[in-house]
C-alpha positions in Angstrom: 56.9 85.6 -51.7 53.9 84.0 -50.2 52.2 84.1 -53.6 55.1 82.4 -55.2 55.0 79.6 -52.5 51.3 79.0 -53.1 51.9 78.9 -56.8 54.7 76.3 -56.3 52.4 74.1 -54.1 49.6 74.3 -56.7 52.0 73.3 -59.4 53.5 70.4 -57.4 50.2 68.8 -56.3 48.1 69.9 -59.2 45.1 70.8 -56.9 43.6 73.9 -55.3 44.3 74.6 -51.7 41.0 76.2 -50.8 38.2 74.1 -49.4 35.2 73.8 -51.6 31.7 73.1 -50.3 30.2 70.0 -51.9 26.6 68.9 -51.7 26.0 66.0 -49.3 24.1 63.0 -50.7 22.6 60.7 -48.2 22.7 57.0 -49.1 19.5 55.6 -50.5 17.5 53.8 -48.0 16.8 50.1 -48.7 13.3 49.5 -50.1 10.8 48.5 -47.4 9.4 45.0 -48.0 5.7 44.9 -48.3 5.6 41.1 -47.8 3.2 40.0 -45.0 4.7 37.4 -42.7 2.0 35.0 -41.6 2.1 33.9 -38.0 3.2 30.3 -37.5 0.2 28.2 -36.6 1.1 25.2 -34.4 0.0 21.9 -35.7 -3.0 20.8 -33.7 -2.6 17.6 -31.7 -4.9 14.9 -33.1 -7.8 13.6 -31.1 -7.2 10.3 -29.3 -7.8 7.3 -31.5 -9.7 4.8 -29.3 -9.3 1.9 -31.7 -6.6 0.3 -29.4 -8.9 0.6 -26.5 -11.8 -1.1 -28.2 -9.4 -3.9 -29.4 -7.9 -4.3 -25.9 -11.3 -4.7 -24.3 -12.5 -7.2 -26.9 -9.3 -9.2 -26.5 -9.6 -9.3 -22.7 -13.1 -10.5 -22.9 -12.2 -13.2 -25.4 -9.1 -14.4 -23.6 -10.7 -14.5 -20.2 -13.7 -16.4 -21.5 -11.4 -19.0 -23.1 -9.3 -19.2 -20.0 -12.3 -19.7 -17.8 -13.5 -22.5 -20.1 -10.1 -24.3 -20.5 -9.3 -24.3 -16.7 -12.7 -25.7 -15.9 -11.8 -28.9 -17.9 -8.1 -28.9 -17.4 -6.4 -32.2 -16.6 -3.9 -31.6 -13.8 -1.9 -34.6 -15.0 -1.2 -32.9 -18.3 1.8 -30.9 -17.0 2.7 -29.2 -20.3 -0.8 -28.0 -20.9 -1.1 -26.8 -17.3 2.2 -24.8 -17.7 1.0 -23.3 -21.0 -2.3 -22.2 -19.5 -0.6 -20.8 -16.4 1.8 -18.8 -18.5 -0.9 -17.5 -20.8 -3.1 -16.5 -17.9 -0.2 -14.6 -16.3 0.3 -12.7 -19.6 -3.4 -11.8 -19.9 -3.4 -10.6 -16.3 -0.3 -8.5 -16.9 -1.9 -7.0 -19.9 -5.0 -6.1 -17.8 -2.9 -4.5 -15.1 -1.0 -2.4 -17.7 -4.2 -1.4 -19.3 -5.7 -0.2 -16.0 -2.4 1.6 -15.1 -2.7 3.6 -18.3 -6.2 4.5 -17.5 -5.4 5.5 -13.9 -2.4 7.6 -14.6 -3.3 9.3 -17.9 -6.8 8.8 -19.3 -8.9 9.2 -16.1 -7.1 12.4 -14.9 -7.5 14.0 -18.3 -11.2 13.3 -18.4 -11.6 14.6 -14.8 -9.7 17.8 -15.7 -11.6 18.4 -18.9 -15.0 17.7 -17.5 -15.3 18.2 -13.7 -18.9 17.0 -13.9 -17.6 13.6 -15.0 -15.6 13.2 -11.7 -18.2 11.0 -10.2 -18.3 8.7 -13.2 -14.5 8.5 -13.2 -14.4 7.7 -9.5 -16.9 4.9 -10.0 -14.7 3.2 -12.6 -11.7 3.6 -10.3 -13.6 1.8 -7.6 -14.5 -0.9 -10.1 -10.8 -1.3 -10.8 -10.2 -2.0 -7.1 -12.8 -4.8 -7.2 -11.2 -6.2 -10.4 -7.8 -6.2 -8.7 -9.1 -8.3 -5.9 -10.5 -10.9 -8.3 -7.3 -10.8 -10.3 -5.2 -11.7 -7.2 -7.4 -14.8 -6.7 -7.1 -15.8 -10.3 -3.3 -15.4 -10.2 -2.7 -17.3 -7.0 -0.5 -20.1 -8.2 -0.7 -21.8 -4.8 -4.2 -22.9 -5.8 -4.6 -25.4 -8.7 -5.8 -24.0 -11.9 -9.0 -26.0 -11.9 -9.8 -24.6 -8.5 -9.2 -21.1 -9.8 -11.6 -21.5 -12.7 -14.5 -19.9 -10.8 -12.4 -16.8 -10.0 -11.3 -16.6 -13.6 -15.0 -16.8 -14.7 -15.9 -14.0 -12.2 -13.1 -11.9 -13.6 -14.3 -12.4 -17.1 -17.8 -11.3 -16.0 -16.5 -8.3 -14.2 -14.2 -7.3 -17.1 -17.0 -7.7 -19.6 -19.4 -5.5 -17.6 -16.7 -2.9 -16.8 -15.3 -2.6 -20.3 -18.7 -2.3 -22.0 -19.8 0.3 -19.5 -16.5 2.2 -20.1 -17.0 2.2 -23.8 -20.5 3.5 -23.4 -19.9 6.1 -20.7 -16.2 7.1 -20.7 -15.0 6.7 -24.3 -17.2 9.7 -25.5 -15.6 11.8 -22.8 -12.1 10.6 -23.8 -12.8 11.7 -27.4 -13.6 15.2 -26.2 -10.9 15.7 -23.5 -7.9 13.5 -24.3 -5.5 14.3 -27.1 -3.3 11.8 -28.9 0.4 12.2 -29.6 1.4 14.6 -32.4 2.3 11.7 -34.7 -0.6 9.4 -33.6 1.8 6.8 -32.2 1.7 5.0 -28.9 3.0 7.3 -26.1 6.6 6.7 -25.0 5.3 6.1 -21.4 3.2 3.2 -22.6 6.3 1.6 -24.3 8.1 1.9 -21.0 5.2 0.4 -19.0 5.0 -2.5 -21.3 8.7 -3.2 -21.1 9.6 -6.8 -21.9 6.0 -7.6 -22.7 5.9 -5.3 -25.7 6.1 -8.1 -28.3 3.3 -10.1 -26.7 1.1 -7.0 -26.0 1.5 -5.8 -29.6 0.6 -9.2 -30.8 -2.4 -9.3 -28.4 -3.8 -6.2 -30.0 -3.2 -7.2 -33.5 -4.6 -10.8 -33.0 -7.9 -9.5 -31.7 -8.3 -6.6 -34.3 -10.5 -6.7 -37.4 -8.7 -6.0 -40.7 -9.7 -2.3 -40.5 -8.7 -2.0 -36.9 -5.4 -3.8 -37.6 -4.4 -1.1 -40.1 -5.0 1.6 -37.4 -3.2 -0.4 -34.7 -0.2 -0.8 -37.0 0.0 3.0 -37.4 -0.2 3.3 -33.5 2.5 0.9 -32.4 6.1 2.0 -32.2 8.0 2.4 -35.6 9.6 -0.9 -36.5 7.2 -3.0 -34.4 5.0 -3.8 -37.3 8.0 -5.4 -39.1 8.9 -7.4 -36.0 5.3 -8.5 -35.5 5.2 -9.9 -39.1 8.7 -11.5 -38.7 8.0 -13.4 -35.4 5.9 -11.8 -32.7 2.6 -12.9 -34.4 3.7 -16.5 -34.7 5.0 -16.6 -31.1 1.6 -15.3 -29.8 -0.3 -17.8 -31.9 1.9 -20.7 -30.6 1.2 -19.5 -27.1 -2.5 -19.6 -27.6 -2.4 -23.0 -29.3 -0.4 -24.4 -26.4 -2.9 -23.1 -23.9 -6.2 -23.7 -25.7 -5.3 -26.7 -27.9 -6.5 -25.1 -31.1 
């Protein structure tokens, strides 16, 4: 009877009822890639371009020399001219202070950290800045007539000339070795913040005193879009300011 039942099941399902051992085939492993993955090399930060520094120094020497000369012969009755000279002197002094602030907070500490042996040299220039600041206060004292401040402006020019040329000779080589520029070679964001509302005049200051070759480098250094604004109006505004102060 059991045999008849098994036969009936086989007939109904058309399949054997015994378990059959079947060979196990493991899935083929994926081929191992032989491609070598190269490590990602970070883009090196470019060396600091000192062109803006050279241009700033030259511009300060030229502007302070002109201001010392024009204030020596300034007619106090010419109110419009006195006002123009006063405003331009104030701008040049703000530029000088911003320049020194950048050196104190960024450039000098980096040089000191990169070359401890240069610490004495850096300290000497910082002391020099203190002497310059004292003369700057006398030059900026609007309670004193401009003609009477001419000697102080002349001393400031002499101090800035001596200081800036010594800095270019002694510190700039150290800056090239120990200070890095921004990844894109642009002006640091902190400088833009420090310049604030004086950004148009300070950009025009640099570009006015640059040679053709230097101007191309400065245009790559200033913030994006500033070059267009300089061509559109900042340049002419700075030139008008100078003509009003110097008369030519």
